[in-house]
C-alpha positions in Angstrom: -13.5 -2.3 -17.8 -16.0 -2.9 -14.9 -13.0 -3.3 -12.0 -9.1 -3.2 -11.3 -7.6 -4.4 -8.3 -4.1 -4.3 -6.8 -2.8 -5.8 -3.3 0.8 -4.7 -1.9 1.9 -3.5 -4.9 1.0 0.2 -6.0 3.2 1.7 -3.0 6.9 0.2 -4.9 5.9 3.6 -7.6 6.9 7.0 -6.9 4.3 9.6 -6.2 4.8 11.0 -10.1 4.7 7.4 -11.5 1.2 6.5 -9.2 -0.7 9.5 -10.2 -0.1 8.8 -14.2 -1.1 5.0 -13.4 -4.2 6.4 -11.5 -5.2 8.7 -14.4 -4.3 5.6 -16.4 -6.8 3.0 -14.6 -9.7 6.1 -14.7 -9.2 6.0 -18.4 -9.6 2.7 -18.6 -12.9 2.4 -16.1 -16.6 2.9 -17.1 -17.9 5.4 -15.0 -19.3 4.2 -11.7 -16.8 1.2 -12.0 -14.2 1.0 -8.8 -10.6 0.3 -8.3 -9.8 -2.1 -5.1 -6.8 -1.4 -3.6 -5.6 -3.4 -0.5 -1.9 -2.1 0.4 0.0 -0.4 3.5 -1.4 3.0 4.1 0.7 4.9 7.4 -1.6 7.2 9.2 -0.4 10.6 8.9 2.6 12.1 11.3 0.4 14.2 13.5 -2.3 11.2 14.1 -3.4 11.0 17.3 -4.3 7.2 16.6 -1.1 6.6 15.1 0.2 4.7 18.1 -3.4 3.0 18.6 -2.8 1.9 14.9 0.6 0.0 15.0 -0.9 -1.4 18.4 -3.9 -2.9 16.5 -1.3 -4.2 14.0 0.6 -5.7 16.4 -2.3 -7.2 17.9 -3.7 -8.6 15.0 -0.3 -10.6 14.3 -0.2 -12.0 17.8 -3.6 -13.3 17.7 -3.3 -14.7 14.3 -0.2 -16.7 15.3 2.9 -15.5 13.9 5.3 -16.2 16.6 8.4 -14.2 16.9 6.8 -11.4 14.7 4.9 -9.1 16.9 7.3 -6.7 16.4 7.7 -6.7 13.0 6.9 -3.8 10.5 7.6 -3.5 7.0 11.1 -2.5 6.7 12.2 -5.6 9.0 10.0 -8.1 7.1 12.5 -7.0 4.4 15.8 -6.9 6.0 14.6 -10.4 7.5 13.9 -11.8 4.0 16.6 -10.4 2.2 19.2 -12.1 5.0 17.9 -15.8 4.1 20.1 -17.3 1.7 18.0 -19.4 -0.4 16.5 -15.7 -1.4 19.9 -14.2 -2.3 19.5 -14.3 -6.1 16.1 -13.2 -5.7 17.0 -10.3 -4.0 19.8 -9.6 -5.7 17.6 -9.6 -9.1 15.4 -7.2 -7.2 18.1 -4.8 -6.7 19.0 -4.8 -10.3 15.6 -4.2 -11.3 14.3 -1.9 -8.7 13.7 2.4 -9.7 16.2 4.2 -8.4 13.7 6.4 -6.7 14.0 4.2 -3.7 10.9 3.6 -1.7 8.4 4.5 -4.3 5.5 5.9 -2.4 5.1 4.2 1.0 4.9 6.9 3.2 2.2 8.5 1.5 -0.9 8.7 3.7 -4.7 7.5 2.5 -5.4 11.3 2.4 -2.6 11.8 -0.4 -3.4 8.8 -2.4 -7.1 10.6 -2.2 -5.8 13.6 -3.3 -4.2 11.4 -6.1 -6.8 9.8 -6.9 -9.6 12.4 -6.9 -7.0 14.3 -9.8 -7.5 10.9 -11.6 -11.1 10.9 -11.9 -12.2 9.1 -8.8 -15.1 10.8 -6.7 -15.4 8.1 -4.3 -12.9 6.1 -2.3 -13.7 4.4 0.9 -11.8 2.2 3.3 -13.8 -1.3 3.5 -11.1 -3.0 5.6 -8.2 -2.2 7.7 -5.7 -3.8 10.7 -2.9 -1.7 11.8 -1.7 0.0 8.5 -2.8 -2.5 6.2 -6.1 -1.1 4.8 -8.0 -2.1 1.9 -9.9 0.7 -0.3 -12.4 0.9 -2.9 -12.5 4.0 -5.1 -15.2 4.4 -7.6 -15.1 6.3 -10.4 -16.8 9.4 -11.2 
């Protein structure tokens, strides 16, 4: 396989399952081929840029014309969606099938993902796009 793509999905996996998934994807990809992962990656807590990153994300929302969502973050988006009566059945189904581990790995930084990816056989990890905490990473198999 030459390329695998995931967008806003892998953060649902608990870290051990994510590591296993990265290894499985590396096994499927030929050397030099890529995994492209677009997802939400929080900055490290000690990052001096954490506030700036959040601010850039909020400003992007304002510029793109999503009125009323300037202060919306990941958790508040899900709370708002869950409160929509039209989505009640879907959210009930989601809760029944959701892993017991809870949040998946949504709190893992890019640095921690990079460690897991290197262990799985990816030698190069580079961001190619970022807006706030949302990033697209391109990962090349060694």
